[in-house]
MARDREN-894529 format. One record per residue (C-alpha): residue in one letter; residue number from 1; z, x, y. Coordinates in Angstrom, 1 decimal. Layout:
! residues N
<r residuo="a" num="NUM" c3="Z" c1="X" c2="Y"/>
...
//
This chain:
! residues 198
<r residuo="m" num="1" c3="0.1" c1="0.3" c2="-0.1"/>
<r residuo="s" num="2" c3="-0.9" c1="1.1" c2="3.3"/>
<r residuo="n" num="3" c3="1.5" c1="1.7" c2="6.0"/>
<r residuo="s" num="4" c3="0.1" c1="-0.9" c2="8.2"/>
<r residuo="k" num="5" c3="0.5" c1="-3.6" c2="5.7"/>
<r residuo="l" num="6" c3="4.2" c1="-2.9" c2="5.1"/>
<r residuo="v" num="7" c3="4.7" c1="-2.8" c2="9.1"/>
<r residuo="k" num="8" c3="2.8" c1="-6.2" c2="9.1"/>
<r residuo="f" num="9" c3="4.7" c1="-7.5" c2="6.4"/>
<r residuo="l" num="10" c3="7.9" c1="-6.8" c2="8.0"/>
<r residuo="n" num="11" c3="6.8" c1="-8.0" c2="10.9"/>
<r residuo="n" num="12" c3="5.9" c1="-11.3" c2="9.4"/>
<r residuo="t" num="13" c3="9.2" c1="-12.0" c2="7.8"/>
<r residuo="k" num="14" c3="11.0" c1="-13.8" c2="10.2"/>
<r residuo="e" num="15" c3="13.0" c1="-16.5" c2="8.4"/>
<r residuo="q" num="16" c3="16.7" c1="-17.0" c2="9.2"/>
<r residuo="p" num="17" c3="19.1" c1="-17.6" c2="6.6"/>
<r residuo="t" num="18" c3="20.8" c1="-21.0" c2="6.3"/>
<r residuo="t" num="19" c3="23.9" c1="-19.8" c2="4.5"/>
<r residuo="q" num="20" c3="26.6" c1="-17.4" c2="6.1"/>
<r residuo="k" num="21" c3="26.7" c1="-13.9" c2="4.8"/>
<r residuo="k" num="22" c3="29.0" c1="-12.7" c2="1.8"/>
<r residuo="y" num="23" c3="28.2" c1="-9.1" c2="1.5"/>
<r residuo="t" num="24" c3="26.7" c1="-6.7" c2="4.3"/>
<r residuo="p" num="25" c3="23.3" c1="-5.1" c2="2.6"/>
<r residuo="v" num="26" c3="23.3" c1="-1.6" c2="2.2"/>
<r residuo="v" num="27" c3="20.1" c1="0.8" c2="1.6"/>
<r residuo="f" num="28" c3="20.9" c1="3.9" c2="-0.1"/>
<r residuo="s" num="29" c3="18.0" c1="5.9" c2="-0.3"/>
<r residuo="d" num="30" c3="16.2" c1="8.9" c2="0.4"/>
<r residuo="s" num="31" c3="13.6" c1="9.4" c2="3.2"/>
<r residuo="k" num="32" c3="11.8" c1="6.2" c2="2.2"/>
<r residuo="g" num="33" c3="14.8" c1="4.4" c2="3.7"/>
<r residuo="n" num="34" c3="14.7" c1="6.4" c2="6.9"/>
<r residuo="w" num="35" c3="11.0" c1="5.3" c2="7.1"/>
<r residuo="l" num="36" c3="11.9" c1="1.6" c2="6.5"/>
<r residuo="k" num="37" c3="15.1" c1="1.7" c2="9.2"/>
<r residuo="n" num="38" c3="12.6" c1="2.7" c2="11.5"/>
<r residuo="h" num="39" c3="10.3" c1="0.0" c2="11.3"/>
<r residuo="v" num="40" c3="13.0" c1="-2.9" c2="10.9"/>
<r residuo="n" num="41" c3="13.2" c1="-5.3" c2="13.5"/>
<r residuo="r" num="42" c3="16.8" c1="-4.7" c2="15.4"/>
<r residuo="s" num="43" c3="16.9" c1="-7.7" c2="17.2"/>
<r residuo="h" num="44" c3="16.7" c1="-9.8" c2="13.7"/>
<r residuo="s" num="45" c3="19.4" c1="-11.6" c2="13.2"/>
<r residuo="v" num="46" c3="19.4" c1="-10.2" c2="9.4"/>
<r residuo="e" num="47" c3="18.1" c1="-6.9" c2="9.8"/>
<r residuo="k" num="48" c3="20.3" c1="-5.6" c2="12.3"/>
<r residuo="e" num="49" c3="23.0" c1="-6.3" c2="9.8"/>
<r residuo="i" num="50" c3="21.3" c1="-3.7" c2="7.3"/>
<r residuo="i" num="51" c3="23.5" c1="-0.3" c2="6.7"/>
<r residuo="w" num="52" c3="21.4" c1="2.6" c2="6.2"/>
<r residuo="w" num="53" c3="22.9" c1="5.3" c2="3.9"/>
<r residuo="c" num="54" c3="19.7" c1="7.4" c2="3.4"/>
<r residuo="k" num="55" c3="19.0" c1="11.4" c2="3.1"/>
<r residuo="s" num="56" c3="15.5" c1="12.8" c2="3.3"/>
<r residuo="g" num="57" c3="14.6" c1="14.8" c2="0.4"/>
<r residuo="a" num="58" c3="17.8" c1="13.5" c2="-1.4"/>
<r residuo="k" num="59" c3="17.8" c1="14.0" c2="-5.4"/>
<r residuo="i" num="60" c3="19.7" c1="11.3" c2="-7.2"/>
<r residuo="a" num="61" c3="22.5" c1="13.6" c2="-8.6"/>
<r residuo="d" num="62" c3="23.3" c1="14.7" c2="-4.8"/>
<r residuo="r" num="63" c3="23.5" c1="10.7" c2="-3.7"/>
<r residuo="l" num="64" c3="25.6" c1="10.0" c2="-6.6"/>
<r residuo="k" num="65" c3="28.1" c1="12.7" c2="-5.7"/>
<r residuo="w" num="66" c3="28.0" c1="11.5" c2="-2.0"/>
<r residuo="l" num="67" c3="28.6" c1="8.3" c2="-3.2"/>
<r residuo="q" num="68" c3="31.7" c1="9.2" c2="-5.0"/>
<r residuo="t" num="69" c3="33.4" c1="10.6" c2="-2.3"/>
<r residuo="t" num="70" c3="32.4" c1="8.2" c2="0.1"/>
<r residuo="l" num="71" c3="32.6" c1="4.5" c2="-1.4"/>
<r residuo="n" num="72" c3="35.9" c1="3.9" c2="-1.3"/>
<r residuo="i" num="73" c3="36.2" c1="4.7" c2="2.4"/>
<r residuo="k" num="74" c3="33.1" c1="2.7" c2="3.2"/>
<r residuo="t" num="75" c3="34.4" c1="-0.3" c2="1.1"/>
<r residuo="r" num="76" c3="37.6" c1="-0.1" c2="3.4"/>
<r residuo="e" num="77" c3="35.5" c1="0.3" c2="6.6"/>
<r residuo="l" num="78" c3="32.4" c1="-2.5" c2="5.8"/>
<r residuo="g" num="79" c3="34.6" c1="-5.1" c2="3.5"/>
<r residuo="a" num="80" c3="32.1" c1="-6.6" c2="0.7"/>
<r residuo="i" num="81" c3="28.9" c1="-4.6" c2="0.4"/>
<r residuo="w" num="82" c3="25.6" c1="-5.4" c2="-1.5"/>
<r residuo="i" num="83" c3="24.4" c1="-1.6" c2="-2.4"/>
<r residuo="y" num="84" c3="20.4" c1="-1.5" c2="-2.7"/>
<r residuo="v" num="85" c3="19.7" c1="1.6" c2="-4.4"/>
<r residuo="w" num="86" c3="16.3" c1="3.1" c2="-3.6"/>
<r residuo="l" num="87" c3="16.2" c1="6.5" c2="-5.0"/>
<r residuo="g" num="88" c3="14.0" c1="8.6" c2="-7.3"/>
<r residuo="t" num="89" c3="11.1" c1="9.9" c2="-5.8"/>
<r residuo="c" num="90" c3="12.3" c1="13.1" c2="-5.0"/>
<r residuo="d" num="91" c3="13.2" c1="13.3" c2="-8.4"/>
<r residuo="l" num="92" c3="9.7" c1="12.5" c2="-9.9"/>
<r residuo="t" num="93" c3="7.9" c1="14.7" c2="-7.3"/>
<r residuo="s" num="94" c3="8.7" c1="18.1" c2="-5.4"/>
<r residuo="y" num="95" c3="8.3" c1="19.1" c2="-1.9"/>
<r residuo="n" num="96" c3="6.9" c1="22.5" c2="-1.8"/>
<r residuo="k" num="97" c3="6.2" c1="23.2" c2="2.0"/>
<r residuo="k" num="98" c3="4.1" c1="20.4" c2="3.0"/>
<r residuo="y" num="99" c3="2.6" c1="19.3" c2="-0.6"/>
<r residuo="i" num="100" c3="3.9" c1="17.5" c2="-3.4"/>
<r residuo="s" num="101" c3="3.2" c1="17.6" c2="-7.0"/>
<r residuo="i" num="102" c3="4.9" c1="16.1" c2="-10.1"/>
<r residuo="n" num="103" c3="7.8" c1="17.6" c2="-11.6"/>
<r residuo="t" num="104" c3="7.4" c1="16.6" c2="-15.4"/>
<r residuo="y" num="105" c3="4.8" c1="15.2" c2="-17.6"/>
<r residuo="t" num="106" c3="7.2" c1="13.8" c2="-19.9"/>
<r residuo="d" num="107" c3="9.7" c1="11.2" c2="-19.5"/>
<r residuo="e" num="108" c3="12.9" c1="13.6" c2="-19.1"/>
<r residuo="t" num="109" c3="12.7" c1="12.9" c2="-15.3"/>
<r residuo="i" num="110" c3="12.9" c1="9.2" c2="-16.2"/>
<r residuo="n" num="111" c3="15.8" c1="9.5" c2="-18.4"/>
<r residuo="h" num="112" c3="17.3" c1="11.4" c2="-15.9"/>
<r residuo="l" num="113" c3="16.9" c1="8.5" c2="-13.3"/>
<r residuo="i" num="114" c3="18.1" c1="6.3" c2="-15.8"/>
<r residuo="d" num="115" c3="21.5" c1="8.2" c2="-16.8"/>
<r residuo="y" num="116" c3="22.3" c1="8.5" c2="-13.0"/>
<r residuo="y" num="117" c3="21.2" c1="4.9" c2="-12.2"/>
<r residuo="n" num="118" c3="24.0" c1="3.7" c2="-14.9"/>
<r residuo="k" num="119" c3="26.3" c1="6.5" c2="-13.5"/>
<r residuo="i" num="120" c3="26.0" c1="4.6" c2="-9.6"/>
<r residuo="i" num="121" c3="26.3" c1="1.2" c2="-11.2"/>
<r residuo="e" num="122" c3="29.4" c1="2.1" c2="-13.7"/>
<r residuo="l" num="123" c3="30.9" c1="3.5" c2="-9.9"/>
<r residuo="v" num="124" c3="30.2" c1="0.6" c2="-7.9"/>
<r residuo="q" num="125" c3="31.6" c1="-1.7" c2="-10.5"/>
<r residuo="q" num="126" c3="35.1" c1="-0.2" c2="-10.0"/>
<r residuo="y" num="127" c3="34.9" c1="-2.1" c2="-6.5"/>
<r residuo="d" num="128" c3="35.1" c1="-6.0" c2="-6.8"/>
<r residuo="s" num="129" c3="34.0" c1="-6.1" c2="-3.1"/>
<r residuo="c" num="130" c3="30.6" c1="-4.4" c2="-4.2"/>
<r residuo="k" num="131" c3="27.2" c1="-5.4" c2="-5.9"/>
<r residuo="i" num="132" c3="24.6" c1="-3.4" c2="-6.9"/>
<r residuo="t" num="133" c3="20.8" c1="-3.6" c2="-7.3"/>
<r residuo="i" num="134" c3="18.3" c1="-0.9" c2="-8.3"/>
<r residuo="l" num="135" c3="14.9" c1="-1.3" c2="-6.3"/>
<r residuo="e" num="136" c3="11.9" c1="-0.4" c2="-8.3"/>
<r residuo="t" num="137" c3="10.1" c1="2.6" c2="-6.8"/>
<r residuo="p" num="138" c3="6.8" c1="1.9" c2="-5.6"/>
<r residuo="v" num="139" c3="3.5" c1="3.4" c2="-7.0"/>
<r residuo="y" num="140" c3="2.4" c1="6.3" c2="-4.8"/>
<r residuo="s" num="141" c3="0.0" c1="9.0" c2="-4.6"/>
<r residuo="i" num="142" c3="0.1" c1="12.9" c2="-4.6"/>
<r residuo="y" num="143" c3="-3.2" c1="13.3" c2="-4.0"/>
<r residuo="r" num="144" c3="-3.6" c1="11.1" c2="-0.9"/>
<r residuo="w" num="145" c3="-0.1" c1="12.9" c2="0.3"/>
<r residuo="n" num="146" c3="-1.6" c1="16.1" c2="-0.2"/>
<r residuo="c" num="147" c3="-5.3" c1="15.0" c2="1.4"/>
<r residuo="h" num="148" c3="-3.2" c1="13.7" c2="4.6"/>
<r residuo="r" num="149" c3="-1.4" c1="17.2" c2="5.0"/>
<r residuo="k" num="150" c3="-4.8" c1="18.9" c2="4.6"/>
<r residuo="h" num="151" c3="-4.4" c1="20.6" c2="1.1"/>
<r residuo="k" num="152" c3="-7.4" c1="22.8" c2="0.5"/>
<r residuo="t" num="153" c3="-8.2" c1="21.6" c2="-3.2"/>
<r residuo="p" num="154" c3="-6.3" c1="18.3" c2="-3.3"/>
<r residuo="e" num="155" c3="-8.9" c1="17.2" c2="-6.0"/>
<r residuo="e" num="156" c3="-6.3" c1="18.9" c2="-8.6"/>
<r residuo="f" num="157" c3="-3.8" c1="16.3" c2="-7.8"/>
<r residuo="k" num="158" c3="-5.9" c1="13.4" c2="-9.1"/>
<r residuo="e" num="159" c3="-4.7" c1="13.8" c2="-12.7"/>
<r residuo="q" num="160" c3="-0.9" c1="14.3" c2="-11.8"/>
<r residuo="d" num="161" c3="-1.5" c1="10.8" c2="-9.6"/>
<r residuo="n" num="162" c3="-2.5" c1="9.2" c2="-13.3"/>
<r residuo="i" num="163" c3="0.8" c1="10.9" c2="-14.6"/>
<r residuo="l" num="164" c3="3.3" c1="9.8" c2="-11.9"/>
<r residuo="t" num="165" c3="1.7" c1="5.8" c2="-11.7"/>
<r residuo="d" num="166" c3="2.7" c1="5.9" c2="-15.7"/>
<r residuo="q" num="167" c3="5.8" c1="7.2" c2="-14.8"/>
<r residuo="v" num="168" c3="6.7" c1="4.6" c2="-12.4"/>
<r residuo="i" num="169" c3="5.5" c1="2.0" c2="-14.4"/>
<r residuo="r" num="170" c3="8.0" c1="3.0" c2="-17.1"/>
<r residuo="l" num="171" c3="10.4" c1="3.9" c2="-14.9"/>
<r residuo="n" num="172" c3="10.4" c1="0.2" c2="-13.4"/>
<r residuo="f" num="173" c3="10.2" c1="-1.2" c2="-16.6"/>
<r residuo="k" num="174" c3="13.7" c1="0.4" c2="-17.3"/>
<r residuo="i" num="175" c3="15.0" c1="-0.8" c2="-13.8"/>
<r residuo="k" num="176" c3="14.1" c1="-4.4" c2="-14.6"/>
<r residuo="e" num="177" c3="16.3" c1="-4.0" c2="-17.7"/>
<r residuo="l" num="178" c3="18.8" c1="-2.5" c2="-15.9"/>
<r residuo="n" num="179" c3="19.3" c1="-5.3" c2="-13.3"/>
<r residuo="t" num="180" c3="18.8" c1="-7.9" c2="-16.2"/>
<r residuo="s" num="181" c3="22.3" c1="-6.4" c2="-17.3"/>
<r residuo="i" num="182" c3="24.1" c1="-6.7" c2="-14.4"/>
<r residuo="n" num="183" c3="22.3" c1="-10.2" c2="-13.3"/>
<r residuo="s" num="184" c3="20.3" c1="-8.5" c2="-10.5"/>
<r residuo="h" num="185" c3="16.6" c1="-8.3" c2="-9.9"/>
<r residuo="s" num="186" c3="14.4" c1="-5.9" c2="-7.6"/>
<r residuo="p" num="187" c3="11.3" c1="-7.3" c2="-5.4"/>
<r residuo="k" num="188" c3="7.9" c1="-5.5" c2="-6.8"/>
<r residuo="f" num="189" c3="7.2" c1="-3.8" c2="-3.9"/>
<r residuo="s" num="190" c3="3.7" c1="-2.5" c2="-5.4"/>
<r residuo="n" num="191" c3="3.1" c1="-6.4" c2="-5.4"/>
<r residuo="d" num="192" c3="5.7" c1="-8.4" c2="-3.6"/>
<r residuo="l" num="193" c3="4.9" c1="-6.2" c2="-0.1"/>
<r residuo="q" num="194" c3="0.9" c1="-6.7" c2="0.0"/>
<r residuo="t" num="195" c3="-0.5" c1="-9.6" c2="2.1"/>
<r residuo="k" num="196" c3="-4.1" c1="-10.9" c2="1.3"/>
<r residuo="s" num="197" c3="-6.4" c1="-10.2" c2="4.4"/>
<r residuo="k" num="198" c3="-7.8" c1="-13.6" c2="5.9"/>
//
């Protein structure tokens, strides 16, 4: 999905809630969350309530450590929160100077992410005032990123794109299973954020 389609979707979603807020929404993410934070409408009654716990380039293990040291304080400060975990892209791919590449060609990273999602779920479930949803990872392109960053031979990343897409699909399937086990669900970003052209 293009950035312009995402921005258009965000700008067109203006329906106000009809019930009182029970939980403060918290986006727990890497740079994707920072990008989204910069595109929310701060004057919108719902969007201005979102709390952002985002760190660019963060891997899931580092974010779990941060959450372990911070969650108790944050729940006392914020009250009832619903944490939307949107991590994984920095584990699936590596950032080297200005280009990205795939980390593994196996399911090793998927299994690693699922292990850490489970650890995050176990931590959050220790707090009665917290709920959690693991957000699915949108499909993204190594090839397009590296083209945008003026890589001299971006074609060499097309095969990595195919492997990454398969990994994201398998990861999202496991995320659906995890969310089902905790009575939650994630939007399908690769589908739900696209709007048809008129």
